[in-house]
Every structure is written in C-alpha cells, then in structure tokens.
C-alpha positions as CSV (number, residue, x, y, z in Angstrom):
1,M,-55.1,-45.0,-29.4
2,A,-56.1,-44.6,-33.0
3,D,-53.8,-41.6,-33.4
4,D,-51.0,-43.8,-32.0
5,V,-51.6,-46.4,-34.7
6,R,-51.8,-43.8,-37.5
7,S,-48.6,-42.2,-36.4
8,Q,-46.6,-45.4,-37.1
9,K,-44.2,-45.2,-40.0
10,L,-43.2,-48.3,-42.1
11,W,-39.9,-48.8,-43.9
12,W,-39.7,-51.2,-46.8
13,P,-38.4,-54.6,-45.9
14,R,-34.9,-55.6,-46.7
15,P,-33.1,-59.0,-47.0
16,T,-31.1,-60.2,-44.1
17,V,-27.6,-61.7,-44.5
18,R,-29.3,-65.0,-45.1
19,G,-31.6,-63.5,-47.6
20,W,-28.8,-61.8,-49.5
21,A,-27.0,-65.2,-49.6
22,F,-30.1,-66.7,-51.2
23,L,-30.3,-63.9,-53.8
24,A,-26.6,-64.2,-54.6
25,A,-26.8,-67.9,-55.0
26,G,-30.0,-67.5,-57.2
27,I,-28.3,-64.9,-59.5
28,A,-25.2,-67.1,-59.8
29,M,-27.3,-70.1,-60.6
30,F,-29.4,-68.1,-63.1
31,L,-26.2,-66.9,-65.0
32,Y,-24.9,-70.5,-65.0
33,G,-28.1,-71.9,-66.4
34,L,-28.4,-69.0,-68.9
35,F,-25.0,-69.5,-70.5
36,L,-25.0,-73.3,-70.4
37,E,-28.7,-73.5,-71.4
38,R,-29.5,-75.6,-68.3
39,R,-33.3,-75.4,-67.6
40,D,-33.0,-77.2,-64.3
41,A,-30.4,-74.6,-63.1
42,L,-32.8,-71.8,-64.2
43,F,-35.6,-73.4,-62.3
44,V,-33.5,-73.6,-59.1
45,A,-32.3,-70.0,-59.6
46,C,-35.8,-68.7,-59.9
47,F,-36.7,-70.6,-56.7
48,L,-33.7,-69.2,-54.8
49,I,-34.5,-65.6,-55.9
50,A,-38.2,-65.9,-55.2
51,I,-37.8,-67.1,-51.6
52,P,-36.3,-63.8,-50.2
53,L,-38.8,-61.8,-52.3
54,V,-41.7,-63.7,-50.8
55,A,-40.2,-63.3,-47.3
56,M,-40.1,-59.5,-47.9
57,G,-43.7,-59.5,-49.0
58,Y,-44.6,-61.5,-45.8
59,V,-42.9,-58.9,-43.6
60,L,-44.6,-56.1,-45.5
61,V,-48.0,-57.5,-45.0
62,R,-47.6,-58.8,-41.5
63,R,-46.8,-55.4,-39.9
64,M,-47.3,-55.0,-36.1
65,R,-50.1,-53.0,-34.7
66,V,-49.3,-51.8,-31.2
67,H,-50.0,-49.0,-28.8
68,V,-47.0,-47.6,-26.9
69,T,-47.1,-45.6,-23.6
70,R,-43.9,-43.9,-22.6
71,S,-42.9,-42.4,-19.2
72,F,-39.7,-41.0,-17.6
73,S,-38.5,-41.4,-14.0
74,P,-37.7,-38.7,-12.9
75,V,-39.8,-36.5,-15.2
76,I,-37.1,-33.8,-15.1
77,V,-33.5,-35.0,-14.8
78,P,-30.3,-32.9,-14.1
79,A,-27.5,-33.2,-16.6
80,G,-25.2,-36.1,-15.8
81,S,-27.9,-38.0,-13.8
82,E,-29.7,-41.2,-14.8
83,A,-33.3,-41.4,-16.0
84,V,-35.3,-44.5,-16.4
85,V,-37.4,-44.7,-19.6
86,S,-40.4,-47.1,-19.2
87,L,-42.4,-48.3,-22.3
88,V,-45.7,-50.3,-22.2
89,V,-46.3,-52.0,-25.5
90,Q,-49.8,-53.4,-26.1
91,N,-50.6,-55.6,-29.1
92,L,-53.7,-54.3,-31.0
93,S,-53.8,-57.2,-33.5
94,V,-55.8,-60.4,-33.4
95,R,-52.6,-62.2,-34.2
96,P,-49.9,-62.9,-31.6
97,S,-46.5,-61.2,-32.1
98,Y,-43.2,-62.8,-31.4
99,G,-39.6,-62.6,-32.5
100,A,-39.5,-58.9,-33.0
101,R,-36.7,-56.7,-31.8
102,W,-37.0,-53.1,-30.4
103,R,-34.9,-50.0,-30.0
104,D,-35.7,-46.5,-29.1
105,Q,-34.8,-43.3,-31.0
106,A,-33.4,-40.1,-29.5
107,E,-32.2,-36.7,-30.7
108,S,-28.5,-35.9,-30.9
109,G,-26.9,-35.7,-27.5
110,I,-28.7,-38.7,-26.0
111,S,-27.4,-42.2,-26.2
112,V,-29.9,-45.1,-26.1
113,P,-29.2,-48.9,-25.9
114,A,-28.9,-51.1,-28.9
115,S,-31.8,-53.2,-30.1
116,A,-33.0,-56.1,-28.0
117,L,-35.5,-58.9,-28.3
118,M,-39.1,-58.0,-27.4
119,P,-41.1,-60.4,-25.3
120,S,-43.9,-62.2,-27.1
121,L,-47.2,-60.5,-27.3
122,G,-50.5,-62.4,-27.2
123,R,-53.6,-61.6,-29.2
124,H,-55.3,-58.3,-28.4
125,G,-57.8,-58.6,-25.5
126,R,-56.4,-61.9,-24.3
127,V,-54.9,-61.0,-20.9
128,D,-54.2,-64.7,-20.2
129,E,-51.9,-64.7,-23.2
130,G,-50.1,-61.5,-22.2
131,D,-50.9,-59.0,-24.8
132,T,-48.8,-56.3,-23.0
133,A,-45.1,-56.1,-22.4
134,R,-43.2,-53.6,-20.3
135,L,-39.8,-52.4,-21.5
136,E,-37.3,-50.3,-19.5
137,Y,-33.9,-48.9,-20.1
138,T,-31.6,-46.3,-18.5
139,L,-30.0,-43.3,-20.1
140,T,-27.7,-40.6,-18.8
141,P,-28.0,-37.2,-20.6
142,R,-24.7,-35.4,-20.5
143,R,-25.8,-31.9,-21.4
144,R,-28.7,-29.6,-20.7
145,G,-31.7,-29.2,-23.0
146,V,-35.0,-30.6,-24.1
147,F,-34.6,-33.8,-26.1
148,G,-37.1,-35.8,-28.1
149,I,-37.2,-39.5,-27.2
150,G,-38.9,-41.8,-29.5
151,P,-40.8,-43.1,-31.4
152,L,-40.1,-46.8,-30.7
153,I,-38.7,-48.8,-33.6
154,L,-39.8,-52.4,-34.1
155,D,-37.8,-54.7,-36.3
156,R,-39.6,-57.8,-37.3
157,A,-38.5,-60.7,-39.6
158,D,-40.1,-63.7,-41.4
159,P,-40.0,-67.1,-39.7
160,F,-37.0,-68.2,-41.8
161,G,-35.0,-65.0,-41.1
162,L,-34.6,-64.1,-44.8
163,A,-36.1,-60.6,-44.6
164,S,-36.7,-58.0,-42.0
165,G,-38.4,-54.6,-41.8
166,E,-38.7,-51.7,-39.4
167,Q,-41.6,-49.6,-38.3
168,T,-42.1,-46.9,-35.8
169,A,-44.6,-47.1,-32.9
170,G,-45.9,-44.5,-30.7
171,V,-45.0,-40.8,-30.7
172,P,-41.9,-38.9,-29.4
173,H,-41.9,-37.4,-25.9
174,D,-39.7,-34.6,-24.6
175,L,-37.1,-35.3,-21.9
176,V,-36.3,-32.2,-20.0
177,V,-32.6,-32.1,-18.9
178,T,-31.9,-29.3,-16.5
179,P,-28.6,-27.7,-15.6
180,R,-26.8,-29.3,-12.7
181,V,-27.6,-27.8,-9.3
182,S,-24.6,-27.5,-6.9
183,P,-25.5,-27.3,-3.2
184,L,-24.4,-23.9,-1.9
185,P,-23.1,-23.4,1.6
186,G,-25.4,-21.8,4.2
187,N,-29.1,-21.9,4.9
188,A,-29.5,-18.1,4.5
189,L,-27.8,-15.2,2.7
190,S,-25.3,-13.4,4.8
191,L,-23.2,-10.6,3.3
192,T,-21.0,-8.1,5.1
193,N,-20.9,-4.5,4.0
194,G,-18.3,-1.8,4.6
195,D,-19.5,-0.7,8.0
196,G,-19.5,-4.2,9.5
197,S,-23.2,-4.8,9.8
198,M,-24.7,-8.1,8.9
199,H,-27.6,-8.4,6.4
200,E,-29.4,-11.6,7.2
201,L,-32.4,-12.8,5.3
202,L,-34.0,-15.7,7.1
203,R,-37.2,-17.7,6.9
204,H,-39.7,-17.3,9.7
205,S,-42.9,-19.2,10.4
206,N,-45.0,-16.0,11.0
207,P,-46.0,-14.8,7.5
208,N,-46.6,-11.2,8.6
209,S,-43.6,-10.7,10.9
210,D,-41.9,-7.4,9.9
211,E,-41.5,-5.7,13.3
212,L,-38.4,-4.5,15.2
213,I,-37.1,-7.0,17.7
214,A,-34.2,-6.9,20.1
215,R,-31.3,-9.3,20.2
216,E,-27.9,-9.4,22.0
217,Y,-25.1,-7.3,20.7
218,R,-22.6,-9.1,18.4
219,P,-19.1,-7.8,17.5
220,G,-19.4,-5.7,14.3
221,D,-22.9,-4.4,15.0
222,P,-23.0,-0.6,14.4
223,L,-23.7,1.6,17.5
224,R,-26.5,3.4,15.7
225,R,-28.6,0.2,16.0
226,M,-28.2,0.0,19.8
227,N,-31.5,-0.5,21.6
228,W,-31.0,1.3,24.9
229,P,-34.4,0.6,26.5
230,A,-33.9,-3.1,25.9
231,T,-30.3,-2.9,27.2
232,A,-31.6,-1.4,30.4
233,R,-34.2,-4.1,30.8
234,H,-31.9,-7.0,30.1
235,G,-28.8,-5.7,31.7
236,E,-26.7,-6.4,28.6
237,L,-26.1,-4.7,25.3
238,M,-29.0,-5.2,22.9
239,V,-29.4,-4.0,19.3
240,R,-32.4,-3.5,17.1
241,Q,-33.0,-6.0,14.3
242,E,-35.7,-6.0,11.7
243,E,-37.3,-9.4,11.5
244,Q,-37.6,-10.2,7.8
245,R,-40.8,-11.4,6.2
246,S,-41.1,-15.0,5.3
247,N,-41.1,-14.1,1.6
248,P,-38.0,-11.9,1.0
249,E,-37.2,-11.0,-2.5
250,A,-34.1,-11.2,-4.7
251,R,-33.0,-10.6,-8.3
252,L,-31.2,-13.0,-10.5
253,I,-29.8,-11.6,-13.8
254,I,-28.9,-14.1,-16.6
255,D,-26.7,-13.1,-19.5
256,T,-28.6,-14.4,-22.6
257,T,-26.8,-12.2,-25.2
258,H,-23.3,-11.9,-26.4
259,S,-21.3,-9.1,-28.0
260,V,-19.1,-9.4,-31.1
261,G,-16.6,-11.5,-29.1
262,V,-13.3,-9.7,-29.8
263,R,-11.0,-9.5,-26.8
264,G,-7.7,-7.8,-27.4
265,G,-7.3,-8.9,-31.0
266,S,-8.3,-12.5,-30.3
267,T,-11.7,-13.9,-31.1
268,I,-13.8,-16.0,-28.6
269,T,-14.9,-19.1,-30.5
270,R,-18.5,-20.2,-30.5
271,P,-17.7,-23.5,-28.7
272,R,-15.9,-21.6,-25.9
273,L,-18.8,-19.2,-25.6
274,D,-21.3,-22.1,-25.5
275,G,-19.3,-23.7,-22.7
276,A,-19.3,-20.5,-20.8
277,F,-23.1,-20.2,-21.3
278,E,-23.7,-23.7,-19.9
279,L,-21.4,-22.9,-16.9
280,S,-23.4,-19.7,-16.3
281,L,-26.7,-21.6,-16.3
282,E,-25.4,-24.1,-13.8
283,M,-24.4,-21.2,-11.5
284,A,-27.8,-19.5,-12.1
285,A,-29.7,-22.8,-11.3
286,S,-27.7,-23.3,-8.1
287,I,-28.3,-19.7,-6.9
288,G,-32.0,-19.8,-7.9
289,I,-32.7,-23.1,-6.1
290,H,-30.7,-22.0,-3.1
291,L,-32.6,-18.7,-2.7
292,L,-36.0,-20.4,-3.3
293,D,-35.3,-23.0,-0.7
294,A,-34.4,-20.2,1.7
295,G,-37.9,-18.7,1.2
296,F,-37.1,-16.0,-1.3
297,R,-39.4,-14.8,-4.1
298,L,-37.0,-14.7,-7.1
299,D,-37.2,-12.3,-10.0
300,V,-35.2,-13.6,-12.9
301,I,-34.1,-11.0,-15.5
302,E,-32.7,-12.0,-18.9
303,T,-30.5,-9.5,-20.7
304,G,-32.0,-10.5,-24.0
305,A,-35.5,-11.2,-25.3
306,S,-37.5,-13.2,-22.8
307,Q,-37.3,-17.0,-23.2
308,L,-38.6,-17.9,-19.7
309,S,-41.9,-16.3,-20.4
310,P,-41.9,-15.3,-24.1
311,A,-44.4,-12.9,-25.6
312,T,-44.5,-10.6,-28.6
313,D,-43.9,-7.5,-26.4
314,R,-41.0,-9.0,-24.4
315,V,-38.2,-8.6,-26.9
316,R,-36.0,-5.9,-25.2
317,G,-34.6,-7.7,-22.2
318,G,-35.1,-7.2,-18.5
319,L,-32.4,-4.5,-18.3
320,R,-34.2,-2.5,-20.9
321,G,-37.7,-2.4,-19.5
322,D,-39.2,-5.9,-19.8
323,T,-40.7,-7.2,-16.6
324,P,-38.8,-10.0,-14.8
325,T,-40.1,-13.5,-14.5
326,P,-41.1,-14.3,-10.9
327,Y,-40.6,-17.6,-9.1
328,R,-41.6,-18.8,-5.7
329,L,-42.2,-22.0,-3.9
330,P,-43.8,-24.5,-4.0
331,A,-43.7,-24.9,-7.8
332,G,-41.1,-22.2,-8.5
333,D,-38.0,-24.5,-8.3
334,R,-39.4,-26.8,-11.0
335,D,-40.6,-24.0,-13.2
336,L,-37.2,-22.3,-13.0
337,L,-35.2,-25.5,-13.9
338,E,-37.6,-26.2,-16.8
339,G,-37.1,-22.6,-18.0
340,L,-33.3,-22.9,-17.8
341,A,-33.4,-26.1,-19.7
342,N,-35.0,-24.3,-22.7
343,L,-32.6,-21.3,-22.7
344,V,-30.5,-20.9,-25.8
345,L,-27.8,-18.4,-26.7
346,P,-28.6,-16.3,-29.8
347,A,-26.4,-17.2,-32.8
348,N,-25.7,-13.7,-34.0
349,G,-25.0,-11.4,-31.1
350,G,-27.6,-9.7,-28.9
351,G,-29.9,-8.1,-31.4
352,H,-31.4,-5.7,-28.9
353,D,-34.5,-3.8,-29.8
354,T,-33.8,-0.1,-30.4
355,R,-37.3,0.7,-29.1
356,A,-36.2,-0.1,-25.5
357,D,-37.0,2.0,-22.6
358,S,-34.4,3.5,-20.3
359,P,-32.0,0.8,-18.8
360,G,-33.7,-1.0,-16.0
361,S,-36.9,1.0,-16.1
362,A,-39.1,-2.0,-15.3
363,I,-37.2,-3.1,-12.2
364,R,-36.2,0.2,-10.6
365,N,-37.8,0.7,-7.3
366,P,-36.1,3.3,-5.0
367,G,-37.9,1.9,-1.9
368,N,-36.9,-1.7,-2.5
369,R,-33.2,-2.4,-2.5
370,L,-33.1,-6.1,-3.4
371,P,-30.2,-8.6,-3.2
372,T,-29.1,-8.8,-6.9
373,F,-27.0,-11.5,-8.4
374,A,-25.8,-11.5,-12.0
375,V,-24.2,-14.3,-14.0
376,L,-22.3,-12.9,-16.9
377,I,-20.5,-14.4,-19.9
378,D,-20.0,-11.8,-22.6
379,V,-21.6,-8.4,-21.7
380,D,-20.5,-5.4,-23.6
381,V,-19.9,-1.9,-22.4
382,R,-23.5,-0.8,-23.0
383,E,-24.8,-3.7,-20.9
384,A,-22.3,-2.9,-18.2
385,Q,-23.7,0.6,-18.1
386,E,-27.2,-0.8,-17.6
387,L,-26.0,-3.0,-14.8
388,A,-24.2,0.0,-13.3
389,A,-27.5,2.0,-13.4
390,L,-29.1,-0.8,-11.5
391,R,-26.6,-0.7,-8.7
392,P,-28.2,1.9,-6.4
393,Y,-31.3,-0.3,-6.3
394,S,-29.4,-3.5,-5.3
395,E,-28.0,-4.5,-2.0
396,P,-25.9,-6.4,-2.2
397,A,-24.9,-6.4,-5.9
398,I,-22.8,-9.4,-6.9
399,A,-21.7,-10.4,-10.4
400,F,-20.3,-13.9,-11.1
401,V,-18.2,-13.4,-14.3
402,V,-16.8,-16.2,-16.5
403,D,-13.4,-15.7,-18.1
404,T,-15.1,-14.7,-21.4
405,V,-16.0,-11.4,-19.9
406,A,-13.7,-8.6,-20.9
407,P,-11.5,-7.1,-18.1
408,V,-12.6,-3.6,-19.1
409,V,-16.2,-4.7,-18.4
410,V,-15.2,-6.2,-15.0
411,E,-13.5,-2.9,-14.1
412,Q,-16.5,-0.9,-15.2
413,L,-18.8,-2.9,-12.9
414,E,-16.5,-2.7,-9.9
415,D,-16.2,1.0,-10.3
416,A,-20.0,1.2,-10.2
417,G,-20.0,-0.8,-6.9
418,W,-20.6,-4.3,-8.1
419,R,-18.7,-7.1,-6.4
420,C,-17.3,-9.3,-9.2
421,V,-16.5,-12.9,-8.4
422,Q,-14.6,-15.0,-10.9
423,L,-16.3,-18.2,-12.0
424,R,-13.9,-20.6,-13.7
425,N,-15.5,-24.0,-13.8
426,A,-18.4,-26.0,-12.4
427,R,-16.3,-27.4,-9.5
428,G,-15.8,-23.9,-8.2
429,I,-19.5,-22.9,-8.0
430,A,-19.8,-23.5,-4.3
431,Q,-16.5,-21.7,-3.7
432,A,-17.5,-18.7,-5.7
433,W,-20.8,-18.4,-3.7
434,E,-18.8,-18.7,-0.5
435,Q,-16.8,-15.6,-1.5
436,T,-19.9,-13.5,-1.5
437,G,-19.9,-13.6,2.3
438,R,-16.4,-12.3,2.6
439,E,-15.4,-8.7,3.2
440,R,-16.2,-6.5,0.2
441,R,-15.4,-2.9,-0.7
442,P,-17.5,-0.2,1.1
443,V,-20.3,1.2,-0.9
444,D,-22.1,4.5,0.0
445,E,-25.6,3.8,1.0
446,P,-28.4,6.3,0.6
447,V,-29.7,7.9,3.8
C-alpha cells in the first residue's frame, strides 16, 4: 500500500474558468488603479488576484491519499469484445474526500470514458462513513495487443471552484487483448487424400488406446485395409482402423517475418502488411483453439526469432532449427492466446541468423508425420524452400496464404505438395478451414 501512495504523481494546480475570470478582473482592476492612481482599485485588484492563488495553494496542499485496486473481467479479452474494468478506491487520509472527479488512462488504441464525479470518501478506517468507493466502466478494444490501463487520474478542486489539480493514483495494469477466435466447422480433423482414404483424428476416453479395431466398410476405403477375419465373423465388409491416442499431435506454423515486399514492381505498404499479419493471427488463433479443443498437442513454429518462448539461443526460427513451442490443454488455450497477443512483426525484414542449422532440423522426425498448418503473409523463396523441405514429414500439409504472398511462392509450395488455401478476410476464416476437407491433389506417400 505504501508503494501505491509513493507512485502517485501530482500536477501543479491550475485556475478554473472561474479562477481565470477572477485573475482577469484583478489584472484589469490593477491597471485601472495604477493609471488613475486609485488606491481602492489597487486594493480590490490585489484581492481578486490573491483569491485564485490561495485556491491553487489549497489544492496543492490538500492532495488526496488513496489506494487503488484494479481488476479486469474477463482477464483476457478477444479483440472487439467488451471488458469491465473495476476499481476499488480507498481513502488513506484522516480527512474525508468529496467533490473530486476521476478518469482512467490507457495506451493508444484503447478508448476510456470521460471524467465523472467520484463518490464521497469518508475518513480512513471509518467504515460507517464509507471510506471505500467502487468504480466501474466498460471498454471495447478494437485490436490485438497488450495495453497498459491506468493509473487513475483524480481531479480535485477547492470549495469555491477557483482552482483544480490532477494527480495519479495506483499503478498501470496490462490488459491482454487476444486475436478473435472464429469457430471452425467440425469436431475433428478430416482430410481426404488422393487414394480416397479418410484420416480422422478423434478424441477417445482411453488415454492409451492405440490398437487396431474393426469397423464397417465405408465408400472410399482402400481395399488394402480390408479386415477379412472380421468380415467373416460379422458377415459384412469390415476394414482395419487405427484408433488414435487421446493426445494426437499437430504443427502450426506462423509467419513472423517478411521479405523486402516487392511484388511485380509494386511495393506492399507497411499498413497493408500489418493488416495481413493481424488476419494471419486470427486464423492461427482459430486453428490453434480448434485443435486444442479436439484434444491435440499443438507445436507452434515461428518462422522468425521466438516470441512465444523467447531465449537468447532461440533467434533462428522454427524452420531453421529452433524447437517449437508446445501447447496442450487444460492451460494451453489460454497460453496460446496470450502468446499471440504479444506477437509483433519485425520492422526491418526477417533478419534471420546466418548461424542457423539446416531447414527444419529441429522438427524433422521421419517416423512422425504430423498434420501441419501454416499461415503465411510474406514468405520469400528461401522460406518456401524450407517449407518444401518439411513437406515429407507432414500429412496433411496445408498453407493458408494471404494475398500479400507472391504467386511464385504459392506455386513453389504447391509444387512441393502443399495444399494452398487463399485467406482474404476474417469473415472467410471458417470457409477457408472448410476447404481443407475437400478433395486435394494426390501426393506420393512413403511406403
């Protein structure tokens, strides 16, 4: 509580409109008495000038001593949603406080209400007099990020309203604004490959179930998966199906670098690139939450230096050897959204470390072909080569590309076997995800 009081900042008092009127009248009267040598006018002038000055001294001396507690509901808010800010103000002075006005401060990008009258506060320790007041207001952050809210600003005046002064109370608190999460269709991931078989990753209650089971034949099932003994027992066509574990894995690649930005002679402006980055994070958040809710363990890979789990040795990017950042329920969804809220796009290109290992060395695992999703905004040819090198270890491999990605890069990825889905705006996120379940180009699978 002592730190709270010491952190308060005081601005010098200033005259109000009424105080300025007194000062103007006093100066005019002083000039009148000075030129006409009227002592009575000079006396009145000095009195008019002294009143606002005394009021300013009163405000300066009678500063408020309060303790402020701030909380947000919800603690983490998606962009475009409402958050309730609650403030508990307790008077720490032996004198009551009344007539003060209050308003909150916020960083650029957050709008807070205008000043309002604060309820009267009784003397400290006198609960019967009400030494504590609760203040609330609602704000709606429009964009993703971490924003400082506070400190509280108190504006107090003298009893005659001739002078007022502001002071801060409390300390700032961070409001975490996450990307919007769009609900994606389906409760599981179903993708069709070239031979017509279905890859289904479902949640099961048995944590160790990874055995072969038999199910009825469905149109499109390959004949090589026919279970003839089960067919003989049941009297109908049965196929083998591997029951997936309750914690399947998936990869999510987020593009956190950008190239020079020249596309066919035209330059991609920074505001357009920033807009594409925000769209990509909305898509990444939607995919990540969807997969986590379906029971996946999610490995998030950043193309640039790690921001989700920064360290001095994590400066190359996940495609160049840095280990991915893992997420899983029950706390993984919140950790992922908090991490995405803090992501920034570098101001001057990618700036990759030339000491990097071979592309994808930290995530290659020939015995573990994971579903891989990439959200791309401005990858260059070199990064496309690194994604192409990852393709044999990904099934399926789907890239959501914003219109800032060069067509030559999209063609390069498709030639490597990636399924590229165009992502144009936030309203099309669910539609883009739905396209991942449609028929895609056959890809040779290793035996």
